[in-house]
C-alpha positions in Angstrom: 94.8 91.6 112.9 97.6 94.3 113.1 100.9 92.5 113.5 102.7 95.7 112.9 104.6 97.8 115.3 103.4 101.3 115.7 105.7 103.7 113.1 105.2 106.9 114.7 104.4 107.9 118.0 102.0 110.7 117.3 100.9 111.2 120.9 104.1 112.9 122.4 104.1 115.4 119.8 101.8 118.7 118.8 100.5 120.1 116.0 98.8 123.4 115.5 96.4 124.0 112.7 96.4 127.6 113.9 99.9 128.3 112.9 99.8 126.1 109.9 100.5 127.8 106.7 98.5 125.1 104.9 95.5 125.5 106.7 93.5 127.0 103.8 94.5 124.0 101.9 93.9 120.9 104.6 90.9 120.6 107.2 90.4 123.4 108.5 89.8 125.7 105.6 87.2 128.1 106.1 86.5 127.2 109.8 86.8 130.4 112.3 89.5 130.7 114.8 87.1 129.3 117.3 86.5 126.4 115.5 90.3 125.9 114.9 91.0 126.1 118.1 88.8 122.5 119.2 90.8 121.2 115.7 93.7 122.0 117.6 93.0 119.8 120.4 92.8 116.7 118.7 95.5 117.4 116.3 98.6 115.6 116.8 102.0 116.2 114.6 104.9 114.0 113.7 108.7 114.0 113.6 110.3 113.6 110.2 109.2 110.6 108.8 112.3 108.9 106.6 112.0 108.3 103.1 111.1 104.4 102.2 109.0 104.3 106.0 105.6 103.8 106.2 102.9 106.0 107.8 100.7 103.0 107.5 100.4 99.2 105.5 97.4 97.9 104.3 94.8 95.9 106.6 96.6 98.4 109.6 93.5 99.0 112.3 92.4 102.8 111.6 92.4 105.1 113.6 93.0 108.5 111.9 93.4 110.3 108.9 97.0 111.7 108.2 97.6 115.0 106.4 100.5 116.0 104.9 102.4 118.9 106.3 105.7 118.8 104.3 107.0 116.3 102.0 105.2 114.0 100.0 103.7 110.2 100.3 102.7 107.2 98.1 100.1 105.3 98.1 100.2 101.7 96.9 98.3 98.4 97.0 99.6 94.9 96.0 98.0 92.8 93.4 97.2 88.9 93.6 101.1 88.7 92.6 102.5 90.6 95.6 103.6 93.6 92.7 103.0 96.9 94.0 100.5 99.0 92.1 100.6 102.7 92.7 97.5 104.7 93.5 98.1 107.7 94.3 100.8 110.4 95.6 100.3 113.4 98.1 101.3 116.1 98.8 101.0 118.9 101.6 97.7 120.0 102.4 96.3 116.6 101.5 94.8 113.9 103.4 95.0 110.1 103.2 93.4 107.6 105.2 89.4 108.2 103.7 89.4 104.7 102.6 89.2 103.0 105.7 86.1 104.3 107.0 83.9 101.6 106.1 85.6 98.6 106.8 87.8 100.7 109.8 91.1 99.3 108.5 93.6 100.6 105.7 93.3 99.0 102.2 96.2 100.3 101.1 99.8 101.2 102.5 101.4 104.6 102.3 105.0 105.4 102.6 107.2 108.7 102.3 108.9 109.4 99.0 111.0 111.7 101.0 111.8 113.5 104.5 108.2 113.8 105.3 106.0 115.3 107.9 102.6 114.5 108.7 99.3 115.2 111.1 97.5 112.5 112.4 93.6 113.5 112.7 92.1 110.5 115.0 88.7 109.7 113.6 86.4 109.8 116.9 87.7 112.7 118.4 87.2 114.4 114.8 83.8 113.1 114.7 83.0 114.9 118.2 84.1 118.2 116.8 82.2 117.7 113.7 78.7 117.1 115.2 79.5 120.7 116.6 81.0 122.4 113.9 78.9 122.0 110.4 81.5 123.8 108.5 83.9 120.8 109.5 81.9 117.9 108.2 81.5 119.8 104.8 85.1 120.5 104.5 85.5 116.7 105.5 82.8 115.9 102.2 84.6 117.8 100.1 87.8 116.1 100.2 86.2 112.7 100.2 84.5 113.9 97.1 87.9 115.2 95.7 89.6 111.9 96.4 86.9 110.2 94.4 87.1 112.7 91.7 91.0 112.1 91.8 90.5 108.4 91.4 87.8 108.8 88.8 90.4 110.6 86.4 93.0 108.5 86.9 91.0 105.4 85.6 89.8 107.7 82.7 93.5 108.8 82.0 94.7 105.0 82.1 92.2 103.4 80.1 91.0 105.9 77.7 94.2 107.7 76.9 97.6 107.2 75.2 100.9 107.2 76.6 101.6 111.0 75.7 98.6 112.0 76.9 99.3 110.3 80.2 102.1 111.9 80.7 100.9 115.2 79.9 98.4 115.0 82.0 100.5 114.0 85.1 102.7 117.0 84.3 99.6 119.5 84.3 98.3 117.9 87.3 101.4 118.6 89.4 102.1 121.9 88.2 98.3 122.2 89.3 98.5 121.1 92.6 102.1 122.9 93.5 100.4 125.9 92.4 97.5 125.7 94.9 100.6 125.0 97.6 102.0 128.7 96.7 105.2 127.3 94.9 106.1 128.0 91.2 103.3 126.2 88.4 105.9 126.0 86.0 109.3 124.6 88.3 109.5 121.8 90.7 110.8 118.4 91.7 109.5 115.2 91.2 109.9 112.9 94.0 108.9 109.7 92.9 111.0 107.5 90.4 110.2 107.0 86.8 109.4 103.6 87.7 106.9 104.8 90.0 105.3 107.3 87.7 105.0 104.6 85.2 103.8 102.3 87.7 101.1 104.9 88.7 100.3 105.9 84.6 100.2 102.1 83.9 103.2 102.6 81.4 106.5 101.0 81.5 109.8 102.9 82.4 111.3 102.6 79.1 108.2 104.5 78.0 107.8 107.1 80.9 111.8 108.0 79.6 111.4 108.1 76.0 108.3 110.3 76.7 110.1 112.8 78.6 113.0 113.1 76.8 110.8 113.6 73.4 108.6 116.5 75.7 112.2 117.8 76.3 113.5 117.9 72.6 110.4 119.4 71.8 110.6 122.3 74.1 107.7 121.3 76.3 110.2 120.3 79.4 113.5 121.0 80.8 114.9 117.8 82.8 117.8 117.8 85.4 117.5 114.9 87.2 114.4 115.3 89.9 113.8 118.9 88.8 111.8 119.9 86.2 111.2 123.1 84.1 107.8 123.5 82.1 108.3 125.3 79.2 105.0 125.3 77.5 102.4 124.6 79.5 99.6 125.6 77.1 100.7 122.8 74.7 100.8 119.9 77.6 97.3 121.0 77.7 96.3 120.7 74.6 97.9 117.2 74.9 96.1 116.6 77.8 92.6 117.2 75.9 93.7 114.8 73.5 94.4 117.1 70.5 97.9 116.7 70.4 97.5 115.3 67.1 94.9 118.1 65.6 97.5 121.1 67.3 99.9 122.7 65.3 101.7 122.6 68.3 101.9 119.0 68.4 105.1 116.9 69.9 104.8 114.2 67.3 
């Protein structure tokens, strides 16, 4: 039974997909104006969620998906010892909650890493609309597929790659995601802590800090607190591919 108080009253706030500059990245991608208006009817927005406040918690009843509109979100589970295990970071245009469809309850918790706004997408109403709009069904399946692919890549990164390759992969992934949002692929902020990065990648905070320092020393990145500037994206991509020891541009 869910014992948590509702965190946000989404019913009092309205958001529109038609006016959102993220609609080509999010659920409405590829929909006609008419179909967008149908989706607008059920979408609910939110007031700002403050840093460290939860959007939902593990075992909460599932009623809605949540699309990040601004800010960033961390998803995590708790292991048997009650320790946090981070399973993903979400940025504008990305959707949380697909994990809850089967059992109708959330299997992880989601917390804002900074002041964040999200759109609430009621699952039942979304199903009703998607039955009338095949393109929306296709987009939902694409988004679910994207989540599965992301999880598989994370498992591969943690299980098969060196610490250096994990950090490089993480940075290149963020670069790509920010570029899709229309931001710079080479200059962005890291909203998560070094400890969060280490937790996500299966590394200690000391290893994360050491490799950031190493990458900076070798001219691959520049770091100023949470701000990062990628100086050599090509070499970072080479490291991702596991060729760092063979490449003339190795940072070793």
